[in-house]
N, C-alpha and C positions, 0 to 999 in steps of 0.2 A: 542594466538596471540601474547600478550606482550612477553612472552618468546621467540618467534621467532624474535621480534624486537631487544631484548636484544643480542641474540646470532649472529644476522645479523650485528649489530653494531660492536661486537667484531671482526668479520671476515673482516669487511670493514676497521676497524682501523689497523688491522694487515697488511692487504693488502697494505694500504696507507703508513704505516711505512715502510714497507719492500720495496716496489716500490721506494719510495724516496730515501732511503739509497742506494739501489742497483743501481738505474737508474737515480738519480738526476744529472742534466748536461750531461746526455748521451741520454736519451729519452725525447722529449720536454714535454709530459704531466707530467712527473716526475719533470721536471725542474719548471714548474708552481707550483707544490707542494712546491718545494724546497724555492722558493722566495715568495709565496703567504702568505695569512693570515692563517697561521696553526691554529690559536686559534678557528677558526670558527668550525674545527672538534670537539673541546671539548664542544660545547654548548649543543649537546644533552644530555650529562651527567646531566646537570642541571635539566632536566626533568626525565631522566631515574632513576636516583638514588633515588629520592624521591617516585617515583612510585614503584620502587623494595622494598623499605621499607615498603611501604603500602600494596602491593599485595603478594609478595613472597621474603622474605628475602635472600633465597639461590641464587637469581638472582644477588645479590650483588657481587658474586665471579667473574662471567665474566665481569662485570662492573669495579671491582677493577683491573682486569687484562687489561681490555681495557684502564683503566685510566694510568696504569704503562707504557703501550706501548705508549700512547699519550705524556705522560709528558717526559719520557726519550728518545724513539727512534724518535718520531715525532716531538714534540715541542722543544726538545733540551735541557731539564732540566740537568744540569751536576753536578754530585757528583764526588768529587776528589778522586776517587778510585785509580788513577795512580800515587799517591804521590811517589816520589822517596824514597824507604826505605834503600837503600844502596848506598855505595860511597857518603857518606854525603859531600857536598862541603865546601870548606873553604872559609873564607873571603879573600879579600874584594868582595863584590857583586857589580854589575853594575845595577843601577836603571834606567829603561827604560820607556819612556812615547812615545806612538804613537798616532796620531789623524789626521783624515781628516778634515780640517777647512773650507770645503765648499767654495773654491775659495775666501777666505778672509772674508766670512760672518760668523765671530765669534766675540766672546768678548774678546779683547786683555788683559784687566785687569783680567779677570777669568783665562786665560791661564798663565798669569804671576804669579798670586797666586797659581795655581796649581804647577807649576815647582818649585816655592820657598817653599811652604809647604811640597811637597812630597820629597825634596831634591833630585831631579832627577839628573842624570850624563849625560844622552844622550836624546835628543827628535828628533822624526821624524815626519814630517808634511807632508801631502798630499794635493792636490788642493790648493797648496800655490803659489799664482800668485806672480809676480815679484813686483807688486805694494803693496802687503800685507805687513804691518808692523809687525815684529815678536818681541816677549819679550825676547831679548838676554841678559842673565845675564853678568854681569861684568866680564871680563877675559875668556868668553867662546868663542869658534870658531863655525863658521857657513860656511856651504857648501850648495849651492843652485844650482839646475840644473833642468831646466823646471819647473814643478810645485811639485817638491819634495825638502824638505829641511832637513838637519841633523844639529842639535846644540849639542854640546859636551863641558863638562867642562875639558876634557882631550885632549891633542893633537890630532888633526884630519887631514886627508889627503884624498883627493878623489883617488879612485882606478879606477872605470870604470862605465859606464852608458849603458842603453839599452833602446832603443826608439821602441814604438809600435803604430800603428795606432789604435785609438779608434773610429770606426764608430759611428755615421755619421761624426765625425770631419774629415776634409780633410787633416789635417797636423799630423804627428806622435806626440806623447806625451811620455815624459820620463816615463818609467814603472818600472825602477830599477836604483837606485843610491847606489853604493857600495862604502864604505869608510874603511879606516883603523884607528882605535882609539888605542892609545898606553895607555893602562891602567896598573895598578900595576899587575905585574905577566906576563906581555908580551902582544903584540898586538893582537886585536881581529877585525875581518871582521864585519862590521855593514852595512847590507843591507836594505835601505828603498824601498818599493815597493808600486805601485798603479797599479793593473792589470784591464783590461777592464771589463766593468760592462755589465750585460744582460738587463739593464733598457730599452733600446730602442726596442729590440724584444718583451719584456713583454709588453711595453705601445702599441705597434702596435697592439697586440692582443684584447685590451680593445675595448668594443663596447657597445654605449649607450643603444641599444635595446637588444642585446643578451648577455650583460656583458662580455662574451668572444667569440670572433670569431676565431674558429679553423681553418678556411681556411687562416688565416693570420700567420700560424706558421713558414712559410718559413724564415722570417728575424730573428726569434729566433734560428732556426736550424743553420743558416749561422753564427750568432753572436756567438753561442755556440762552433762551430768550431775554430772560431777566438780566443777565449778566451782560448781554449784548447792550441792552438799553442804558444800563448803569455806566458801562464804558463810554458810550457815546456821550451821555450827559456830562461825565467827568471831562472828557476831552474838549468837548464845546465850551465848558467853563474855563479850562485852561487856555484854550486857544483865543479866548476874549481877552486875555491879560496882555497889557500893553507894555511888557518888560521881557528881557530874556530869561528863559524859564528852565528850571531844573525840576523834573518830576522823579520822586523816588518813593519807594514803597513795596507793598505786597499787592502785586496786580492779580494774583490767583490765576495766572495764564502764563504758559511758556510762550517763547517767541514763534513758535510753529503754529499757534492758534490763529484762525481766521479772524477772531474778534481782535486780537493783537495786531494782526496786519491792518485791519480796516482803521482802527482808532490810534494806533500808536507808530505806525511805520514811518511816519514824517518826523519822528524824533530819532536822535542818535542814541542807541543803545551802548552804554559805556562797555558792558562785558562782551557784547557781540563785536564791538569795534577793537578791543584791546585785551580781552580775557583769553586765558588759554585753559582748554580741558572742557569738562561737562558743566561746571559752574552750578552745580545743584545747591539750592538754597534751603529746600524743605526735605526733611527726611522723615517718614513715617513707617510704621509697621501695621499692615491690615492683615489680621488673621494669620500671622506668621511670615507673610510675604513682605519683603522690604520694598519700599517705594522711595524714589527721590526725584525732585523736578527743580527746574530753574524758573521760579515764578516771582522773585523778587528782582526788581530792575532799578536802575538809575538811568534816567533819559535827560537829554539836553535838546533844547530847542534852538532856534536860529541865533547866531550870535555867540553861542557857547559851543565849548567841544570838550570830550573828556580826553585827559591825558593818560590816566592810569585807571585800572579797575581789577580787583581781585575778590573773592570770597574769603571772609574773614574767619576767625576761630570760633568754636563752640562756645557760646555763652550760657548754656543750660536750657535754651529754648529748643522747640522742634524746628526753628528756622536758623540759619546761619546769617550773619551780617554780611552786606555788600559795602565795600569801601571803594570810593573813586574819587579823583582828582578832577576838578572841573575849571577850565580857564576860558577867558574870552577870546574871540578870534582877533579882536583888534588889540592895539597897545592900550594898556590901562593908564588912565590918568593919575596925576599924583594927587589922590584924593585921600591921602593918609598912608600909614603903613600898618601892617598887620599887628594886633597887640601881641604882647608877650604870651607865647604858647605855653610856659610854665605856669601850672594852676594848681590848686588844691580843690578837693571835692566837698561839696556839701550834698546832703540828701533832700531831695524835693518830694514831697508826698502830701497827701490830704491831711 
């Protein structure tokens, strides 16, 4: 009986992991897995592994396989196997920070300290209301459009924006702000994004008695179709840019999402290439159940490559910042030297 339980657990975990990766954001039950508390599926291991040691040590083999499936394919534990081993980039590198600041509900001093200590070159912020005060370093430039903001130590000019309706909001919100940054070695297109969330469809399915009410899946299905179209629109706008591209922001989708694979798999994901661990960037509590997901990303297009990437410290938002160093694949020309990174902060706000 115990042996059947162990093998059944392995089959179930394999099915869940494959279903989520193949159909997440394509088939609504798999979307629930994609954004749900994945850690719950790991809980049976706390009981099954000690019992296997006690009853039959050979049953540890399927449990180890199940554990590897859960941590790598299902829970999203990342090992940087995809480090770039060829075409080693040359300096200078561009240090990027991106963070969703939760409509201004963040700690200004913590963000200021992070920008200063990390010696960042460009910062992308999402859910940045016009009333939010920003830690703009002395001599930096700032571009704001809707709830997106880009701050840069290098010369910065706006290129284009894209607006998307985020139901149930009645008015479109800026989902893409593309800028041109004049960095040593030539211009780079920097695109800050904030794509629609599946939050409302997921919340609509919650039920106090049933936990999940599957009859309410219609909103999630419609919301997913809308998110796919918004991602396609943003990807097409970015693809049309005639410069090396960095895309950074709150994508509201993990890398296992079918929408992510369709629209963003052609770009290098800095954390997927270089990060170690789960890389969770959003932490929320839903009716006492903790949820975490890696939905904030830094991507690079052709001609650029990530050199380092890590999740940053808590700045008081429900999102954690992502920090990445980006460099050119070719040798940079002598178009100037980076400005002095030592700086004083001034506060930018409405």
